[in-house]
C-alpha positions as CSV (number, residue, x, y, z in Angstrom):
1,X,0.0,0.0,0.2
2,X,1.5,3.1,-0.8
3,X,1.4,6.0,1.4
4,X,-0.9,7.8,-0.2
5,X,-3.5,4.9,-0.2
6,X,-2.4,5.0,3.8
7,X,-3.2,8.6,4.1
8,X,-7.0,8.3,2.4
9,X,-7.6,5.3,4.3
10,X,-6.8,6.6,7.8
11,X,-8.5,9.7,6.8
12,X,-11.7,7.4,6.3
13,X,-11.4,6.0,9.5
14,X,-11.3,9.1,11.1
15,X,-14.0,10.6,9.5
16,X,-16.6,7.6,9.9
17,X,-17.5,7.7,13.6
18,X,-18.6,11.3,12.8
19,X,-20.4,10.6,9.4
20,X,-22.4,8.1,11.3
21,X,-23.4,10.5,14.2
22,X,-24.3,12.8,11.6
23,X,-26.7,10.6,10.2
24,X,-27.7,9.5,13.4
25,X,-28.7,13.3,14.5
26,X,-30.3,14.0,11.5
27,X,-32.6,10.3,12.0
28,X,-33.5,12.3,15.0
29,X,-34.2,15.6,13.7
30,X,-36.3,13.7,11.0
31,X,-38.6,11.6,13.2
32,X,-38.9,15.0,15.8
33,X,-40.2,17.4,12.8
34,X,-42.7,14.4,11.8
35,X,-43.9,13.8,15.5
36,X,-44.2,17.7,16.4
37,X,-45.8,18.7,13.0
38,X,-48.4,15.8,13.6
39,X,-49.0,17.1,17.4
40,X,-49.2,20.7,16.5
41,X,-51.6,20.5,14.0
42,X,-54.1,20.0,16.8
43,X,-53.7,23.4,18.2
44,X,-55.8,25.6,15.7
45,X,-58.5,23.0,15.7
46,X,-59.0,21.3,19.3
47,X,-60.6,24.3,20.5
48,X,-63.2,24.3,17.6
49,X,-63.9,20.6,18.1
50,X,-64.4,21.1,21.6
51,X,-66.5,23.9,21.2
52,X,-69.0,22.1,18.7
53,X,-69.6,19.3,21.3
54,X,-70.8,22.2,23.7
55,X,-67.5,23.1,25.6
56,X,-67.6,26.4,27.0
57,X,-64.6,28.5,27.3
58,X,-63.6,27.4,30.9
59,X,-63.8,23.9,29.9
60,X,-61.4,24.5,26.7
61,X,-59.1,26.1,28.9
62,X,-59.5,23.2,31.8
63,X,-58.9,20.8,28.8
64,X,-55.8,22.5,27.6
65,X,-54.5,22.8,31.3
66,X,-54.4,19.2,31.9
67,X,-52.8,18.4,28.8
68,X,-50.1,20.9,29.9
69,X,-50.1,19.5,33.4
70,X,-49.6,16.0,32.5
71,X,-47.3,16.7,29.4
72,X,-44.9,18.5,32.5
73,X,-45.6,16.5,35.6
74,X,-44.6,12.9,33.6
75,X,-41.6,14.1,31.7
76,X,-39.5,13.5,34.7
77,X,-41.0,9.5,35.8
78,X,-40.4,9.2,31.9
79,X,-36.9,10.6,31.6
80,X,-35.9,8.3,34.6
81,X,-37.8,5.8,33.1
82,X,-35.6,5.9,29.8
83,X,-32.6,5.3,31.9
84,X,-33.8,2.4,33.6
85,X,-35.0,0.3,30.8
86,X,-33.5,2.2,27.7
87,X,-34.8,5.1,25.3
88,X,-36.5,2.8,22.5
89,X,-39.2,1.3,24.8
90,X,-40.5,4.8,26.1
91,X,-39.9,6.6,22.9
92,X,-42.1,3.8,21.4
93,X,-44.6,3.6,24.3
94,X,-45.1,7.5,24.0
95,X,-45.5,7.8,20.1
96,X,-48.4,4.8,20.4
97,X,-50.1,6.8,22.7
98,X,-50.0,9.9,21.0
99,X,-51.3,8.2,17.7
100,X,-53.8,6.4,19.8
101,X,-55.2,9.6,21.3
102,X,-55.2,11.3,17.5
103,X,-56.8,8.9,16.1
104,X,-59.7,8.6,19.1
105,X,-60.1,12.2,19.0
106,X,-62.5,12.8,16.1
107,X,-64.6,10.2,18.1
108,X,-65.1,12.0,21.4
109,X,-68.7,13.9,21.4
110,X,-68.6,15.0,24.9
111,X,-66.0,17.6,26.6
112,X,-65.2,15.1,29.2
113,X,-64.5,12.4,27.1
114,X,-62.5,14.9,24.7
115,X,-60.4,15.9,27.6
116,X,-59.3,12.4,29.0
117,X,-58.4,11.4,25.8
118,X,-56.2,14.5,25.4
119,X,-54.6,13.9,28.6
120,X,-53.3,10.6,27.1
121,X,-51.9,12.3,24.4
122,X,-50.0,14.7,26.8
123,X,-48.7,11.5,28.5
124,X,-47.7,10.3,25.2
125,X,-45.8,13.7,24.5
126,X,-44.1,13.6,28.0
127,X,-42.5,10.0,27.1
128,X,-41.5,11.0,23.6
129,X,-40.0,14.6,24.4
130,X,-37.0,14.3,27.3
131,X,-36.5,10.5,25.8
132,X,-36.1,11.7,22.0
133,X,-33.7,14.6,23.5
134,X,-31.4,11.9,25.1
135,X,-31.3,10.0,22.1
136,X,-29.8,12.7,20.6
137,X,-27.3,13.3,23.3
138,X,-26.2,9.6,23.5
139,X,-25.0,9.5,19.7
140,X,-22.6,12.8,20.0
141,X,-19.4,13.2,22.6
142,X,-20.3,16.3,25.0
143,X,-18.0,18.5,23.2
144,X,-20.5,18.3,20.1
145,X,-23.9,18.4,22.4
146,X,-24.8,21.9,21.9
147,X,-24.3,21.7,18.0
148,X,-26.5,18.7,17.9
149,X,-29.1,20.3,19.7
150,X,-29.2,23.3,18.0
151,X,-30.0,21.2,14.8
152,X,-32.8,19.0,16.2
153,X,-34.3,21.6,18.1
154,X,-34.3,23.7,14.9
155,X,-36.2,20.8,13.1
156,X,-39.0,20.8,16.2
157,X,-39.7,24.5,16.3
158,X,-40.2,24.6,12.6
159,X,-42.6,21.6,13.1
160,X,-44.5,23.9,15.7
161,X,-44.2,26.8,13.0
162,X,-45.9,24.9,10.4
163,X,-48.1,22.6,12.4
164,X,-50.8,25.0,12.8
165,X,-50.7,26.6,9.7
166,X,-51.2,22.9,8.5
167,X,-53.9,22.0,10.7
168,X,-55.6,24.9,9.8
169,X,-55.4,24.1,6.2
170,X,-56.4,20.9,6.2
171,X,-59.3,22.1,9.1
172,X,-60.8,23.8,5.7
173,X,-60.0,20.8,3.5
174,X,-61.1,18.1,4.8
175,X,-63.2,19.0,8.1
176,X,-62.4,20.0,11.9
177,X,-62.3,15.6,12.9
178,X,-60.2,14.5,9.7
179,X,-57.5,16.8,11.1
180,X,-56.8,14.3,13.8
181,X,-56.7,11.2,11.2
182,X,-54.1,13.5,9.3
183,X,-52.2,14.1,13.1
184,X,-52.4,10.5,13.8
185,X,-50.8,9.0,10.7
186,X,-48.1,11.3,10.8
187,X,-47.3,10.3,14.4
188,X,-47.4,6.5,13.1
189,X,-45.3,7.5,10.6
190,X,-42.7,9.2,13.4
191,X,-43.0,5.5,15.0
192,X,-42.3,3.5,12.4
193,X,-39.0,5.3,11.9
194,X,-38.0,5.1,15.6
195,X,-39.0,1.1,14.9
196,X,-36.6,0.8,10.9
197,X,-34.0,3.6,11.4
198,X,-33.3,4.7,15.0
199,X,-30.3,2.8,16.1
200,X,-30.0,1.1,19.5
201,X,-28.2,4.1,21.2
202,X,-24.5,2.5,22.1
203,X,-22.5,3.6,25.2
204,X,-21.6,7.3,25.6
205,X,-18.4,8.0,23.8
206,X,-15.4,8.3,26.0
207,X,-14.2,11.6,27.2
208,X,-10.9,11.6,28.5
209,X,-11.4,15.0,30.1
210,X,-14.8,14.4,31.3
211,X,-15.5,16.0,35.0
212,X,-16.5,14.0,37.7
213,X,-20.3,14.7,38.1
214,X,-22.4,14.7,41.3
215,X,-25.3,12.3,40.9
216,X,-27.3,13.6,43.3
217,X,-30.0,16.3,41.9
218,X,-30.1,19.0,44.7
219,X,-26.0,18.3,45.0
220,X,-25.5,19.4,41.6
221,X,-25.8,23.1,41.5
222,X,-25.6,23.7,37.6
223,X,-28.5,21.6,37.1
224,X,-30.8,23.5,39.4
225,X,-29.4,26.6,38.0
226,X,-30.0,25.4,34.3
227,X,-33.6,24.5,35.8
228,X,-34.2,27.6,37.4
229,X,-33.7,29.6,33.8
230,X,-35.5,27.3,32.0
231,X,-38.9,28.0,34.2
232,X,-37.9,31.7,34.2
233,X,-37.4,31.9,30.4
234,X,-40.8,29.8,29.8
235,X,-42.5,32.1,32.2
236,X,-42.1,34.8,29.9
237,X,-43.0,32.8,26.8
238,X,-46.1,31.8,28.4
239,X,-47.2,35.0,28.7
240,X,-46.4,36.1,25.1
241,X,-48.4,32.9,23.9
242,X,-51.1,33.0,26.2
243,X,-52.2,37.2,26.5
244,X,-50.5,39.1,23.7
245,X,-52.9,37.9,20.8
246,X,-55.3,39.8,23.2
247,X,-53.1,42.6,23.7
248,X,-52.7,43.2,20.3
249,X,-56.6,43.0,19.5
250,X,-56.9,45.7,22.1
251,X,-54.6,47.5,20.3
252,X,-56.6,47.5,17.2
253,X,-54.2,44.8,15.2
254,X,-56.0,42.2,13.2
255,X,-55.7,38.2,13.0
256,X,-53.5,38.6,10.0
257,X,-51.3,41.1,11.8
258,X,-50.8,38.8,15.0
259,X,-50.0,36.0,12.9
260,X,-47.0,38.0,11.3
261,X,-45.8,38.7,15.0
262,X,-46.2,35.5,16.1
263,X,-44.1,34.3,12.9
264,X,-41.7,36.7,13.6
265,X,-40.6,35.0,16.8
266,X,-40.7,31.7,15.6
267,X,-38.6,32.6,12.7
268,X,-35.9,34.4,14.3
269,X,-36.2,31.9,17.0
270,X,-35.2,29.2,14.5
271,X,-32.6,31.0,12.6
272,X,-30.5,31.6,15.5
273,X,-30.3,28.0,17.0
274,X,-27.9,26.4,14.9
275,X,-25.1,29.4,14.7
276,X,-25.6,29.7,18.7
277,X,-25.6,26.2,19.4
278,X,-21.9,25.5,17.8
279,X,-21.0,28.7,19.8
280,X,-22.5,27.1,22.4
281,X,-19.9,24.2,22.1
282,X,-17.1,27.0,21.9
283,X,-17.9,29.6,24.8
284,X,-19.3,29.3,28.2
285,X,-22.7,28.2,28.2
286,X,-23.9,30.0,31.2
287,X,-23.1,33.1,29.9
288,X,-25.1,32.3,26.5
289,X,-28.1,31.2,29.1
290,X,-28.0,34.5,30.9
291,X,-27.8,36.7,28.0
292,X,-30.5,34.9,26.4
293,X,-32.9,35.0,29.5
294,X,-32.3,38.8,30.2
295,X,-33.1,39.5,26.3
296,X,-36.5,37.4,27.2
297,X,-37.4,39.3,30.1
298,X,-36.6,43.0,28.4
299,X,-38.8,41.7,25.6
300,X,-41.7,40.7,27.8
301,X,-41.6,43.5,29.9
302,X,-41.4,46.0,26.6
303,X,-44.1,44.3,24.9
304,X,-47.0,45.7,27.5
305,X,-45.6,49.3,26.3
306,X,-46.0,48.9,23.0
307,X,-48.4,50.8,21.0
308,X,-48.5,49.1,17.5
309,X,-47.5,46.9,15.1
310,X,-43.7,47.6,14.7
311,X,-43.2,48.1,18.4
312,X,-45.0,44.5,19.1
313,X,-42.9,43.0,15.6
314,X,-39.5,44.4,17.4
315,X,-40.3,43.0,20.8
316,X,-41.3,39.6,19.3
317,X,-37.9,39.5,17.2
318,X,-36.1,40.1,20.6
319,X,-38.1,37.3,22.4
320,X,-37.3,34.9,19.1
321,X,-33.1,35.9,19.7
322,X,-33.6,35.5,23.5
323,X,-35.0,31.8,23.0
324,X,-32.5,30.9,20.0
325,X,-29.5,32.1,21.9
326,X,-30.5,30.9,25.8
327,X,-32.2,28.0,25.2
328,X,-29.9,26.4,22.9
329,X,-27.2,26.7,25.9
330,X,-29.6,25.5,28.5
331,X,-30.5,22.3,27.0
332,X,-26.9,21.6,26.2
333,X,-26.1,22.7,30.0
334,X,-28.3,20.2,30.9
335,X,-26.9,17.2,29.3
336,X,-23.4,18.0,29.8
337,X,-23.6,18.6,33.8
338,X,-25.7,15.2,34.2
339,X,-24.0,11.8,34.3
340,X,-24.6,9.6,31.2
341,X,-26.9,7.4,33.5
342,X,-28.9,10.4,34.4
343,X,-29.4,12.4,31.2
344,X,-33.1,11.2,31.0
345,X,-33.6,12.3,34.5
346,X,-32.3,15.8,33.9
347,X,-33.7,16.2,30.4
348,X,-37.2,14.9,32.1
349,X,-36.8,18.2,34.6
350,X,-36.0,20.3,31.6
351,X,-39.1,19.3,29.8
352,X,-41.1,19.6,33.0
353,X,-39.8,23.1,33.6
354,X,-40.8,24.2,30.0
355,X,-44.5,23.0,30.6
356,X,-44.9,24.3,34.4
357,X,-43.0,27.5,33.3
358,X,-45.9,28.3,31.0
359,X,-48.4,26.9,32.5
360,X,-48.0,29.2,35.9
361,X,-47.8,32.1,33.6
362,X,-51.1,31.4,32.1
363,X,-53.0,30.6,35.4
364,X,-51.6,33.4,37.0
365,X,-50.8,36.2,34.9
366,X,-54.4,36.3,33.7
367,X,-55.6,37.7,37.3
368,X,-52.9,40.7,36.9
369,X,-54.1,41.6,33.7
370,X,-57.7,41.5,34.6
371,X,-56.7,43.5,37.9
372,X,-54.0,46.3,36.4
373,X,-54.2,45.9,32.8
374,X,-51.8,44.1,30.0
375,X,-49.2,46.9,30.7
376,X,-49.1,45.7,34.3
377,X,-49.4,42.1,33.1
378,X,-46.2,42.5,31.0
379,X,-44.3,44.3,32.9
380,X,-44.8,41.9,35.9
381,X,-44.2,38.9,33.7
382,X,-40.6,40.3,32.6
383,X,-39.6,40.8,35.8
384,X,-40.2,37.5,37.3
385,X,-37.8,36.3,34.1
386,X,-35.4,39.2,34.8
387,X,-35.5,37.7,39.0
388,X,-35.0,34.2,37.8
389,X,-32.6,35.0,35.2
390,X,-30.2,36.7,38.1
391,X,-30.9,33.8,40.3
392,X,-29.9,31.7,37.3
393,X,-26.9,33.7,37.1
394,X,-26.0,33.4,40.6
395,X,-26.4,29.7,41.3
396,X,-24.4,29.0,37.8
397,X,-21.6,31.4,38.9
398,X,-21.7,30.0,42.3
399,X,-21.5,26.1,41.1
400,X,-18.6,27.2,39.0
401,X,-16.3,28.9,42.1
402,X,-16.8,25.6,43.8
403,X,-15.9,23.6,40.9
404,X,-12.5,25.8,40.8
405,X,-11.9,25.3,44.5
406,X,-12.7,21.7,44.3
407,X,-10.0,21.4,41.4
408,X,-7.5,23.4,43.3
409,X,-7.8,21.4,46.5
410,X,-7.2,17.9,44.4
411,X,-4.3,19.5,42.8
412,X,-2.6,20.0,46.3
């Protein structure tokens, strides 16, 4: 064998693992996109279906709250279960529950039955979301977690963006109930992709420079910091998605203009995730997370002072930037500060904070708005997000100082 042939052979051996990892991450991205596209189709049509079978506004709110509560609380045991029995069984179970629920919803003719089936949908989503994120983390080394998550979350947010629009289109073309058959079919396709194309996760690549991580949740200060930051950011985001349409309507904006505002937020969020995901593998993720959370707080607080389309559009873009920067770093931070055998639990806690943060905002800020108006409500939500961002920075900085002191003592 010539020297040139030897160089080519060595290059192929070097590149093969990275190529395999890229294919596996791409597979996860496709599965996540299909699943969330099917799941988010239901958003514009479920309230219409519930109203058509006699559900009032309060009942529709309870149906959505029950879904968010189940998706949030059950994410922790689902993540813990994936650590114990493996990723594939939990993924398959979650997708099976979601697809069955979607296919059963068209046959619901009472609000109670619809709420019960929708609760099952939340259970399935709670099993799928943290487990799929754990699957992405297990196919790449710790040094590449940020960029892997940036691609995966970009795929998911694209699905979240196109899902409601496609649900509305199918609802107009086929009918409200028929949308759920399309949704269920897509989730069945995601289930088939897991069975056929998602490989059994192998052992996490060994990192000789990996630090010793604490195994107790309360002892892991960086994990607690990441969860506090996630809760704060999602509190602000929950305020935006729950009450900005009402605020914008009160300012005289029409439905089309409100849709543009939400599209701008989603577009900026998606566009920034890949470049900042790559950056998060090179810089301090705590600093990136803190900057993103502060941007979220400023955007939400300023939205209450907006008086027209232009200012609301600016606030939406800043919020999208804050989420694209902050949450890309936060999700990667949760992975790198957890031992490999507890990553499912860590990501379950992360997803619980996402849903619970949005739920707390929706449940509490409505009362503030009713008592003091939209300006005070958005300012209060922004202030809460900012306070939790400061607490995140304090906990993260304190944990890093503790680690530095431990390293110095170990060297002595």
